[in-house]
C-alpha positions, 0 to 999 in steps of 0.5 A: 330577432325582430318582433313581428305580427302574423295576421290571418286574413280571410274573406268571402267565407259565405258560411263555409268555414273549412276545418283546415282554415279554423285550425290554421288561423288559431295560430294567428296573432290577429284575424282579419275578415274582409267581408261576406261572413253571412251569418253572425254564427260564423263570425262568432266561431272565429271570435271563439278562437280567442284571437283579436279580430277585425271585420268589415261588412260585405255585400252579403252581410246584414249585421248593421253593427259591422263597419263598412271599412276600417283603418288599422295601423300595425307596426308602422304600416297603415291598412285600409280594410273594406269588402268591395275594392274601389277603383282608386284608394283613398288619399294617403292609403298605402295598403288596401285590403279587400275581398268580394272578387273571390280572386287573390290579389297582390298588386300595386296600383298608383303606389297603393298595394291592393291585397285580397286573400281570395275566398276561404269559402267559395271558389270563383272565376277559376281561383281555388279557395284560399286565405292569406298570412300577413306577416309584419315586422317593424321597418320592413315591407309586409309579406303577404302569403296565400294558402290554398284551402283544399277539401270540402 
């Protein structure tokens, strides 16, 4: 049995973090937030779950200490995290993770896999609220699974 990582990927919570999401992501090996947390207290609630966390600043975030982008490597896969998706990925990027649109995405563009978990806080453009699980195993293609967020 190969050892892997299960990463909860959330974005665009906009201070609306449903109990369902909090209960689900506590099971993660890591939690990545792709921006538009809004209030620092919302991020502190996520950090209080006691899991390793990563965060990038969104266009509705005003905490200057939060980075605009991150480069992360996990089990041989390199990920570029940012909030607003660029037209083209930076050179050398194979997996680009973003938020901003509130619409889930798993699309390969010019050899780069663009991944967006949708919005955990606010539905938009007909897309229901969602977050995603990023499942990694060394030597295998990452699995990106969306989870719908029901209720209030």
